[in-house]
C-alpha positions as CSV (number, residue, x, y, z in Angstrom):
1,M,44.5,-45.1,123.3
2,N,42.6,-45.7,120.0
3,S,45.2,-47.8,118.1
4,K,42.8,-48.3,115.2
5,S,42.5,-44.6,114.4
6,Q,45.4,-43.9,112.0
7,S,45.7,-42.0,108.8
8,A,48.8,-42.3,106.6
9,S,47.6,-39.4,104.4
10,Y,47.2,-37.1,107.3
11,A,50.6,-38.2,108.7
12,A,52.1,-37.3,105.3
13,A,50.7,-33.8,105.6
14,G,52.4,-33.5,109.0
15,V,49.7,-34.4,111.5
16,D,50.3,-37.5,113.6
17,I,47.0,-38.6,115.1
18,T,48.6,-41.2,117.3
19,A,50.9,-38.6,118.9
20,G,47.8,-36.9,120.0
21,Y,46.5,-40.0,121.7
22,R,49.9,-40.5,123.3
23,A,49.9,-37.0,124.6
24,V,46.5,-37.4,126.2
25,E,47.6,-40.6,128.0
26,L,50.7,-38.9,129.3
27,M,48.8,-35.8,130.6
28,K,46.0,-37.8,132.5
29,K,48.1,-38.2,135.6
30,H,48.7,-34.5,135.8
31,I,45.0,-33.7,135.3
32,A,44.1,-36.1,138.0
33,R,45.9,-33.9,140.5
34,T,43.4,-31.1,139.9
35,M,40.2,-32.9,140.8
36,V,38.8,-31.0,143.7
37,N,35.2,-32.2,143.9
38,G,35.3,-35.1,141.4
39,K,33.7,-34.8,138.0
40,S,31.6,-36.9,135.7
41,S,33.6,-37.1,132.5
42,D,37.1,-38.3,131.5
43,I,39.6,-36.4,129.5
44,G,39.1,-37.2,125.8
45,G,35.4,-36.7,125.6
46,F,33.7,-33.9,123.7
47,G,33.0,-31.7,126.7
48,G,34.3,-31.3,130.3
49,L,31.6,-31.7,132.9
50,F,31.7,-29.9,136.3
51,E,29.1,-30.3,139.1
52,L,28.4,-26.8,140.4
53,D,28.0,-26.5,144.2
54,I,26.0,-23.4,145.0
55,T,25.8,-24.0,148.7
56,N,25.8,-20.7,150.5
57,M,25.2,-18.9,147.2
58,P,21.6,-17.6,147.2
59,H,22.2,-15.8,143.9
60,P,25.2,-17.3,142.2
61,V,27.0,-15.3,139.5
62,L,29.4,-17.0,137.1
63,V,32.6,-15.1,136.3
64,S,34.8,-16.0,133.4
65,G,38.3,-15.1,132.2
66,T,40.5,-16.0,129.3
67,D,44.1,-15.2,128.4
68,G,47.4,-16.6,127.1
69,V,51.0,-16.5,128.0
70,G,52.1,-14.2,125.2
71,T,55.7,-13.9,123.9
72,K,57.0,-15.2,127.2
73,L,56.8,-18.5,125.4
74,K,59.8,-17.4,123.3
75,L,61.9,-17.7,126.4
76,A,60.5,-21.2,127.0
77,F,61.5,-22.2,123.5
78,L,65.0,-20.7,123.9
79,M,65.5,-22.3,127.3
80,D,63.8,-25.6,126.2
81,K,61.8,-25.5,129.4
82,H,58.1,-26.1,129.1
83,N,56.7,-27.2,132.5
84,T,56.2,-23.7,134.0
85,V,54.4,-21.7,131.3
86,G,51.2,-23.6,132.1
87,I,51.2,-22.0,135.5
88,D,51.4,-18.6,133.9
89,C,48.4,-19.5,131.7
90,V,46.3,-20.4,134.6
91,A,47.4,-17.4,136.7
92,M,46.5,-14.9,134.0
93,C,42.9,-16.2,134.1
94,V,42.3,-17.0,137.7
95,N,44.0,-13.8,139.1
96,D,41.5,-11.8,137.0
97,I,38.5,-13.8,138.3
98,I,39.5,-13.3,141.9
99,C,39.4,-9.5,141.3
100,C,35.6,-9.8,141.1
101,G,35.5,-11.7,144.4
102,A,34.8,-15.0,142.7
103,K,36.3,-18.4,143.4
104,P,37.7,-20.1,140.2
105,L,36.1,-23.4,139.7
106,L,37.3,-24.9,136.4
107,F,39.9,-24.4,133.7
108,L,40.4,-25.5,130.1
109,D,43.5,-25.0,127.9
110,Y,44.2,-24.7,124.3
111,I,47.6,-25.7,122.9
112,A,48.4,-25.1,119.2
113,C,51.7,-26.5,117.9
114,G,53.7,-27.1,114.8
115,K,54.4,-30.7,115.7
116,N,52.9,-32.8,118.5
117,Y,55.8,-34.1,120.7
118,P,53.8,-36.0,123.4
119,E,56.3,-35.6,126.1
120,K,56.6,-31.8,125.5
121,I,52.8,-31.4,125.5
122,A,52.5,-33.4,128.7
123,G,55.1,-31.2,130.2
124,I,53.1,-28.1,129.3
125,V,50.0,-29.7,130.8
126,S,51.9,-30.6,134.0
127,G,52.4,-26.8,134.5
128,I,48.7,-26.1,133.8
129,A,47.8,-28.8,136.4
130,E,50.1,-27.2,138.9
131,G,48.5,-23.9,138.3
132,C,45.1,-25.4,138.9
133,V,46.2,-27.0,142.1
134,Q,47.5,-23.6,143.3
135,A,44.2,-22.0,142.4
136,G,42.0,-24.8,143.8
137,C,40.2,-25.3,140.5
138,E,39.7,-28.3,138.2
139,L,41.3,-28.9,134.8
140,V,38.2,-30.3,133.1
141,G,39.4,-30.5,129.5
142,G,41.3,-28.8,126.7
143,E,42.4,-29.1,123.1
144,T,45.7,-29.7,121.4
145,A,45.9,-28.7,117.8
146,E,48.8,-29.9,115.5
147,M,49.2,-27.2,112.8
148,P,52.2,-27.9,110.6
149,G,53.0,-25.1,108.3
150,F,51.4,-22.6,110.6
151,Y,53.8,-23.0,113.5
152,S,57.4,-24.2,113.2
153,E,57.9,-27.7,114.6
154,D,59.5,-26.5,117.9
155,E,57.0,-23.8,118.6
156,Y,53.5,-23.6,120.1
157,D,51.0,-21.2,121.5
158,L,49.1,-21.6,124.8
159,A,45.9,-20.1,126.0
160,G,43.3,-20.9,128.6
161,F,39.8,-20.2,129.9
162,S,38.5,-20.3,133.5
163,V,35.1,-20.0,135.1
164,G,34.4,-19.0,138.7
165,A,31.4,-18.2,140.9
166,V,30.4,-15.7,143.5
167,D,27.2,-14.8,145.3
168,K,25.8,-11.6,143.7
169,A,25.8,-9.8,147.1
170,K,29.6,-10.4,147.3
171,V,30.6,-9.2,143.8
172,L,33.3,-6.5,144.1
173,D,32.1,-3.4,142.4
174,N,34.3,-0.6,143.9
175,S,31.2,1.3,145.2
176,K,32.6,1.2,148.8
177,V,36.0,2.7,147.9
178,T,36.4,6.0,149.8
179,E,39.1,8.6,150.5
180,G,41.6,7.4,153.1
181,D,41.3,3.7,152.3
182,V,44.6,1.8,152.3
183,I,46.2,0.1,149.3
184,I,48.0,-3.1,150.0
185,A,50.5,-4.8,147.7
186,L,50.9,-8.5,147.1
187,P,54.4,-9.1,145.8
188,S,54.9,-10.5,142.3
189,S,57.4,-13.3,141.5
190,G,59.0,-11.3,138.7
191,V,57.8,-10.0,135.3
192,H,54.9,-12.5,135.3
193,S,53.5,-12.7,131.8
194,N,53.3,-9.2,130.4
195,G,55.7,-6.8,128.7
196,F,57.8,-9.6,127.2
197,S,58.0,-8.0,123.7
198,L,59.9,-5.1,125.4
199,V,61.9,-7.5,127.6
200,R,63.0,-9.6,124.7
201,K,64.1,-6.5,122.8
202,V,66.0,-5.1,125.8
203,F,67.9,-8.3,126.5
204,D,68.2,-9.3,122.8
205,V,67.3,-12.8,124.0
206,E,67.9,-14.6,120.7
207,N,71.5,-13.6,120.7
208,R,72.3,-13.8,124.5
209,D,73.5,-16.5,126.8
210,L,70.3,-16.8,128.8
211,K,71.8,-19.4,131.2
212,A,74.8,-17.3,132.3
213,P,74.6,-16.2,136.0
214,V,74.0,-12.4,136.5
215,E,75.4,-10.7,139.6
216,A,72.5,-8.1,139.6
217,L,70.0,-11.0,139.8
218,G,71.7,-12.7,142.8
219,G,73.6,-15.1,140.6
220,K,70.5,-16.3,138.8
221,S,70.5,-16.3,135.0
222,I,68.3,-14.0,132.9
223,G,66.5,-16.9,131.4
224,E,65.7,-18.5,134.7
225,T,64.6,-15.2,136.2
226,L,62.3,-14.4,133.3
227,L,60.7,-17.8,133.2
228,T,59.7,-17.6,136.9
229,P,56.0,-18.4,136.9
230,T,53.3,-15.9,137.6
231,R,52.1,-16.0,141.2
232,I,48.6,-17.2,141.8
233,Y,46.8,-15.2,144.5
234,V,43.5,-17.1,144.7
235,K,43.8,-18.9,148.0
236,P,45.2,-16.0,150.1
237,M,42.6,-13.7,148.6
238,L,39.7,-16.1,149.4
239,A,41.0,-16.2,153.0
240,L,41.0,-12.4,153.0
241,F,37.5,-12.1,151.6
242,D,36.3,-14.3,154.6
243,A,38.1,-12.0,157.2
244,V,37.7,-8.4,156.1
245,T,35.7,-6.2,153.8
246,V,37.7,-6.0,150.6
247,K,36.7,-2.9,148.6
248,A,38.6,-3.4,145.4
249,V,41.3,-5.6,143.8
250,S,43.5,-5.0,140.8
251,H,45.6,-7.6,139.0
252,I,48.7,-5.7,137.8
253,T,49.3,-7.0,134.3
254,G,50.1,-5.3,131.0
255,G,49.9,-1.5,131.4
256,G,51.3,-1.7,134.9
257,F,50.1,0.6,137.7
258,Y,48.7,3.3,135.5
259,E,46.3,1.1,133.5
260,N,45.3,-1.6,136.0
261,I,44.8,0.1,139.4
262,P,42.2,2.6,137.9
263,R,40.1,-0.3,136.7
264,S,39.0,-1.0,140.3
265,L,38.4,2.6,141.4
266,P,35.3,4.8,141.1
267,E,35.2,8.0,139.2
268,G,36.8,10.9,141.2
269,M,39.0,8.7,143.2
270,G,42.7,8.1,142.6
271,A,45.5,5.9,144.0
272,K,48.3,7.7,145.7
273,I,51.3,5.4,145.5
274,T,54.4,6.0,147.7
275,K,57.2,5.1,145.3
276,S,59.7,4.5,148.1
277,A,57.4,1.9,149.6
278,V,57.3,-0.3,146.4
279,K,59.7,-3.2,146.7
280,I,61.0,-3.1,143.2
281,L,62.6,-6.4,142.2
282,P,66.1,-6.5,140.7
283,I,64.9,-7.7,137.3
284,F,63.0,-4.5,136.8
285,E,66.0,-2.4,137.7
286,L,68.1,-4.3,135.2
287,I,65.4,-3.9,132.5
288,A,65.3,-0.1,133.1
289,K,69.1,0.1,133.1
290,E,69.8,-2.0,130.0
291,G,66.9,-0.6,128.1
292,N,67.3,3.0,129.2
293,I,63.6,3.0,130.0
294,S,62.1,5.9,132.0
295,E,60.6,5.4,135.4
296,R,57.2,6.4,134.1
297,D,57.3,3.9,131.3
298,M,58.4,1.1,133.7
299,F,55.4,1.7,136.0
300,N,53.2,1.9,132.9
301,T,54.4,-1.4,131.4
302,F,55.4,-3.8,134.3
303,N,54.2,-4.8,137.7
304,M,57.4,-3.6,139.2
305,G,57.2,-6.2,142.0
306,V,53.5,-5.8,142.8
307,G,51.4,-8.5,141.3
308,M,48.1,-7.5,142.9
309,S,46.8,-4.5,144.8
310,V,44.0,-4.6,147.4
311,V,42.0,-1.8,148.8
312,V,40.6,-2.0,152.4
313,S,39.5,0.5,155.0
314,K,42.3,2.0,157.2
315,D,40.7,0.3,160.2
316,E,41.0,-3.1,158.7
317,A,44.5,-2.7,157.2
318,D,46.4,-4.4,160.0
319,K,44.0,-7.4,160.0
320,A,44.2,-7.7,156.3
321,L,48.0,-7.7,156.4
322,E,47.9,-10.4,159.1
323,I,45.6,-12.6,157.1
324,L,47.6,-12.3,153.9
325,R,50.9,-13.0,155.7
326,A,49.4,-16.0,157.4
327,N,48.5,-17.3,154.0
328,G,52.0,-16.9,152.5
329,E,51.9,-13.4,151.1
330,D,54.5,-10.9,152.3
331,A,52.0,-8.1,151.9
332,Y,52.7,-4.5,152.7
333,I,51.1,-1.0,152.3
334,I,52.0,1.0,149.2
335,G,49.6,3.9,149.3
336,E,46.1,5.3,149.9
337,I,43.0,6.4,148.1
338,I,42.6,10.1,147.5
339,K,40.1,12.4,145.8
340,S,41.8,13.1,142.5
341,E,41.1,13.6,138.8
342,E,44.4,11.7,138.2
343,S,43.6,8.0,138.6
344,V,47.2,7.1,139.7
345,V,49.7,9.4,141.4
346,I,53.1,8.0,142.1
347,C,55.2,10.2,144.3
């Protein structure tokens, strides 16, 4: 910690430089958990260094992704629970990268807050570190910006950026998707990190007891259920890439089935989803009921219990399911690829 760097004038304006140093010291133990290959720089420098291993990559291609947690953070504020939203931040980036067939390598975060409470910031970073561990990537740096007057003292925003790599010959480009291919679902853990503006309105979260048990949620509270971190699918998907020919992958985020699945399909092909096959989680049934939301809007806003969809040939479907289940995913078939002008058909 740089004890000589202090500014009484800056502190009077609401920015405590020493709190920033304290936060960095507290987060170092969490960052150390993410070191996969070792790196050449320490946290606190001007840039995060990462040694790129391109063994078995004749033509390496870098794949990047960036995202934030969105208004799910409002639930974290209301519940005063800050050690899981970092997992969401990592998940939203690395789950996108894996859709291209790439392995996430590194991650950086950006935290902007009204007041730097070192323990709170370290708690946020502990979640980011946990997400990186789940994804097998390194947290090589980040930035914490104290912005009094822009954010209230108890609020913050959180965003991240990740870089991965894949050999050019293995980039997923949907060109192999054909009629009769099978669509496999990887279950979500809940709402993940999308649609929370609608969720907050439906449940009126600012005026509700978020910690009260709810029978429809198996006795869990609404707050606890909504703060469940986004699942990270990197490791099971990497195992799947090694075992079968994966033709397309979709990360089901904002826009639900109707917006995300078509992004991985070629023109003229559609996804026929068997509605009865989708294992819809209780939280979505409760949202639909309390918000009086149509089924079409639900499938066009939320993941409905499917965090990721994977397209493989019918001949390799059983093997794909076996690999995914062996790697902790309760995967199951939800549909097939058809020739269609409609990109998604739910029936």
